[in-house]
C-alpha positions in Angstrom: -19.8 114.5 -167.3 -16.4 112.8 -168.1 -15.5 110.0 -165.7 -12.0 108.6 -165.3 -10.3 105.8 -163.4 -6.7 105.6 -162.3 -4.7 102.4 -162.9 -1.1 103.0 -161.8 -0.2 105.0 -158.7 3.5 104.5 -158.8 4.7 108.0 -159.3 3.8 111.2 -157.4 2.8 112.9 -160.7 -0.5 111.1 -160.2 -1.4 113.8 -157.7 -1.6 116.5 -160.3 -3.2 114.2 -162.9 -6.1 113.5 -160.6 -6.3 117.0 -159.1 -6.3 118.9 -162.4 -8.8 116.6 -164.0 -11.1 117.1 -161.0 -10.6 120.8 -161.3 -11.6 120.6 -164.9 -14.9 119.1 -164.0 -14.2 115.3 -164.5 -15.3 112.7 -161.9 -13.0 109.9 -160.7 -14.8 106.6 -160.1 -11.8 105.1 -158.3 -8.1 104.2 -158.3 -6.5 100.7 -158.3 -4.7 100.2 -155.0 -1.8 98.1 -156.4 1.5 100.1 -156.3 5.2 99.7 -156.3 5.5 102.6 -153.9 3.2 102.6 -150.8 4.1 106.2 -150.1 2.5 107.3 -153.4 -0.6 105.3 -152.6 -0.8 106.9 -149.1 -0.5 110.3 -150.7 -3.4 109.6 -153.0 -5.5 108.4 -150.0 -4.6 111.5 -148.1 -5.2 114.0 -150.8 -8.3 112.4 -152.4 -10.1 110.7 -149.5 -13.4 111.1 -151.4 -12.3 108.8 -154.3 -13.0 105.1 -153.9 -10.0 102.8 -153.5 -10.6 99.7 -155.6 -8.8 96.4 -155.4 -10.3 95.0 -158.6 -8.3 96.3 -161.5 -10.6 94.7 -164.1 -13.6 96.4 -162.6 -12.0 99.8 -163.3 -10.6 99.0 -166.7 -14.0 97.6 -167.9 -16.2 100.0 -166.1 -19.0 100.9 -168.5 -19.1 104.6 -167.5 -15.4 105.3 -167.6 -14.3 107.5 -170.5 -10.7 107.9 -169.6 -8.0 105.7 -168.0 -5.2 107.7 -166.2 -1.9 106.1 -165.4 1.3 107.0 -163.5 2.4 103.4 -163.3 6.0 102.2 -163.7 7.0 103.9 -167.0 7.7 100.8 -168.9 4.2 99.5 -168.1 2.3 102.6 -169.3 2.0 101.7 -173.0 0.5 98.3 -172.3 -2.1 99.8 -169.9 -2.9 102.4 -172.6 -3.3 99.8 -175.4 -5.6 97.7 -173.2 -7.7 100.7 -172.3 -8.0 101.9 -175.9 -9.0 98.4 -177.0 -11.8 98.6 -174.4 -13.0 101.9 -175.9 -11.3 104.3 -173.3 -9.2 107.3 -174.0 -5.9 107.5 -172.1 -3.9 110.1 -170.2 -0.5 109.0 -169.0 2.3 110.6 -167.0 5.5 111.1 -169.0 7.1 109.1 -170.4 4.2 107.2 -171.8 6.4 105.2 -174.1 9.8 103.8 -173.3 10.9 101.9 -176.4 10.4 101.9 -180.2 8.2 98.8 -180.1 5.8 100.4 -177.7 5.7 103.5 -179.9 4.7 101.4 -182.9 2.1 99.4 -180.9 0.5 102.5 -179.5 0.4 104.3 -182.8 -1.2 101.3 -184.4 -3.8 101.1 -181.6 -4.7 104.8 -181.9 -5.2 104.4 -185.6 -7.3 101.3 -185.3 -9.5 102.5 -182.4 -9.7 106.2 -182.9 -9.1 106.7 -179.2 -7.1 109.6 -177.6 -3.6 108.8 -176.3 -2.2 111.8 -174.4 0.9 112.3 -172.3 1.0 115.0 -169.5 4.3 116.8 -170.0 3.8 118.5 -166.6 6.7 121.0 -167.0 4.4 122.7 -169.5 0.9 121.6 -168.6 1.0 122.5 -164.9 3.5 125.4 -165.0 1.7 128.8 -165.4 4.9 130.5 -166.4 5.2 128.3 -169.5 1.6 129.1 -170.4 2.3 132.8 -170.2 5.5 132.5 -172.2 3.8 130.5 -175.0 1.1 133.2 -175.2 3.7 135.9 -175.4 5.6 134.1 -178.1 2.5 133.4 -180.1 1.6 137.1 -179.9 5.0 138.0 -181.4 6.5 139.5 -178.2 10.1 138.4 -179.1 9.8 138.1 -182.9 10.7 134.8 -184.5 12.1 132.2 -182.1 15.7 131.3 -182.9 16.6 129.0 -180.1 15.4 127.4 -176.8 17.6 126.3 -174.0 15.8 124.1 -171.4 17.2 122.8 -168.2 15.5 120.2 -166.0 17.5 119.6 -162.8 15.9 117.3 -160.3 16.6 116.3 -156.7 17.5 112.7 -156.3 15.8 111.9 -153.0 17.7 108.6 -153.1 16.1 107.1 -149.9 12.5 107.3 -151.1 12.9 106.0 -154.7 11.5 102.6 -155.5 13.8 100.0 -157.1 12.4 100.6 -160.7 13.6 104.1 -160.5 17.2 102.9 -161.0 16.5 100.3 -163.7 16.9 101.8 -167.1 14.6 99.3 -168.7 11.8 100.3 -166.3 12.1 104.1 -166.5 13.5 104.4 -170.1 16.7 106.4 -169.4 17.1 110.0 -168.4 16.5 111.4 -171.9 13.3 109.5 -172.4 12.1 110.2 -168.9 13.0 113.8 -168.1 14.1 115.4 -171.4 10.8 114.6 -173.0 9.6 117.7 -171.2 12.1 119.9 -172.9 11.6 118.3 -176.3 7.9 119.1 -176.0 8.7 122.7 -175.1 11.1 123.1 -178.0 8.5 122.0 -180.5 5.8 124.2 -178.9 7.9 127.4 -178.7 9.4 127.1 -182.2 6.1 126.0 -183.8 8.0 123.1 -185.4 6.1 119.9 -186.2 9.3 117.8 -186.1 13.0 118.0 -185.3 16.3 116.2 -185.8 18.7 115.2 -183.0 22.2 116.3 -183.7 23.8 115.4 -180.4 22.8 113.3 -177.4 24.8 112.1 -174.4 24.2 110.6 -171.0 26.5 110.0 -168.0 26.9 108.8 -164.5 28.7 111.2 -162.2 27.2 110.8 -158.7 28.4 108.4 -155.9 25.0 107.7 -154.4 23.6 105.7 -157.2 24.5 102.5 -159.2 27.0 103.0 -162.0 24.4 102.2 -164.6 22.1 104.9 -163.5 22.0 107.9 -165.8 22.2 111.0 -163.6 23.1 113.5 -166.4 21.9 113.9 -170.0 22.0 116.5 -172.8 20.5 116.9 -176.3 21.1 119.3 -179.1 18.4 119.4 -181.7 17.1 121.6 -184.6 13.7 122.0 -186.2 13.1 120.2 -189.4 12.8 122.7 -192.2 13.7 126.1 -190.8 16.6 125.1 -188.6 15.7 126.6 -185.2 18.0 125.3 -182.6 17.6 123.9 -179.1 19.8 122.6 -176.3 18.6 120.5 -173.4 20.3 119.6 -170.1 18.7 117.3 -167.5 20.2 115.9 -164.3 19.7 114.5 -160.8 22.0 117.0 -159.0 19.7 119.5 -157.3 21.4 120.3 -154.0 19.7 119.7 -150.7 20.0 123.4 -149.9 17.7 124.5 -152.8 14.2 125.0 -151.4 12.5 123.1 -154.2 12.9 119.9 -156.1 14.7 121.6 -159.0 15.5 125.0 -160.5 13.8 124.4 -163.8 14.7 127.1 -166.3 13.8 127.8 -169.9 15.4 130.5 -172.2 13.7 131.5 -175.4 15.8 133.6 -177.9 13.9 135.6 -180.5 14.8 138.0 -183.2 13.3 140.9 -181.2 13.8 139.9 -177.6 14.2 137.1 -175.2 12.5 135.3 -172.3 13.8 133.6 -169.2 11.6 131.4 -167.1 12.4 130.5 -163.5 9.7 128.0 -163.1 9.9 127.0 -159.5 11.9 129.7 -157.6 13.8 133.0 -157.9 16.9 131.9 -156.0 17.8 135.3 -154.6 14.8 137.4 -155.0 11.0 137.2 -155.3 9.0 134.6 -153.4 6.8 132.0 -155.0 7.0 130.2 -158.3 6.5 131.0 -162.0 8.8 133.9 -162.6 9.2 135.2 -166.2 11.7 137.8 -167.3 11.4 139.5 -170.7 13.9 141.7 -172.5 12.7 143.5 -175.6 13.0 146.9 -177.4 11.0 148.5 -174.6 13.4 147.4 -171.8 13.3 144.6 -169.2 10.5 143.5 -166.9 9.4 140.7 -164.5 6.0 139.0 -164.9 4.4 137.1 -162.1 2.7 134.2 -163.8 1.2 132.4 -160.8 -2.3 133.3 -161.8 -2.1 132.3 -165.4 -4.8 129.7 -166.0 -3.9 126.1 -166.9 -5.8 125.0 -169.9 -4.6 121.5 -170.8 -6.9 119.4 -168.6 -10.0 121.4 -169.4 -9.2 121.1 -173.1 -8.6 117.4 -172.8 -12.0 116.9 -171.1 -13.6 118.8 -174.0 -11.7 116.7 -176.5 -13.0 113.5 -174.9 -16.6 114.8 -175.0 -16.4 116.3 -178.5 -13.8 114.0 -180.2 -11.6 116.9 -181.0 -7.9 117.5 -180.9 -7.2 120.7 -179.1 -5.4 119.9 -175.9 -2.5 118.3 -177.7 -2.3 117.1 -181.3 -2.0 113.3 -181.4 0.9 113.7 -183.9 2.7 115.9 -181.3 2.5 113.2 -178.7 4.1 110.7 -181.0 6.7 113.1 -182.3 8.0 114.0 -178.8 8.1 110.3 -177.8 10.0 109.4 -181.0 12.5 112.2 -180.6 13.2 111.2 -177.0 13.8 107.6 -178.1 16.0 108.7 -180.9 18.1 110.9 -178.5 18.4 107.9 -176.1 19.5 105.6 -179.0 22.1 108.2 -180.2 23.5 108.6 -176.6 23.8 104.9 -176.2 25.8 104.6 -179.4 28.3 107.1 -178.0 28.6 105.2 -174.7 28.1 106.4 -171.2 30.7 108.1 -169.1 
């Protein structure tokens, strides 16, 4: 039985990290109560009342029975937590972004090589979205032929009044391309089957009036697969309107040589109820697929990887490639300046 501990309850993504690991059969020995956002801690206490709240961080980090350290701490602190855990013989699962600068990337890569531990990042817009799982399965079965291009959009609601101070500090969260667009980079690589990519364009901007001028509330990336040239475009922002009944209308388009897919991950704004809508157009016509019951496999595979020392949930090289590409996009956008 895999056991895990949580060090870092600063972002609400910790809820699905804990919940999905429990559903996969893992056991949580406790979570550290230190937080930068008491509302997140309260949410953990409410949702997981059966899990011990622990004030002693060291006791969790050095717990002899813990196999996995899970963190959704302030993003800039996640790499250090991961390195400490791996040096103590633990595997690591971090919320995205798990790495916010190039030095952290080098340090984490070196630690993985030296310790042989697993460092995994939960790109939740793939790992916990059934529609993406269905779409990947269809693409791998050849439903749309060879993938030519992906177009991923990740709009988010700002919720200005409930955000902690670090949320507006670029050094703390890494910038919008490192933070949010890592999801879409991950999906581009998965849907094209590419092992690497090149960033051809990246830009960030500040357009809103409710946030500090230095806050990046818009970002975009153009990239192409190394080798075969498949193309991708990414747009992320903090402009989901209050009238939308979810936190963001996340969408993914996949263009293939024999058809296309459109994913409305979180709602169909004028039609069907619920989440996880997939639309496919191919030589047979068009149809809608309700993906809500597609099984999520990442967390179960990760638990198996920890037990068997395998690499099935997410290739270690993929984790580092996504992180590097997000950092390269951020660096390119900074060179061009911010609006």
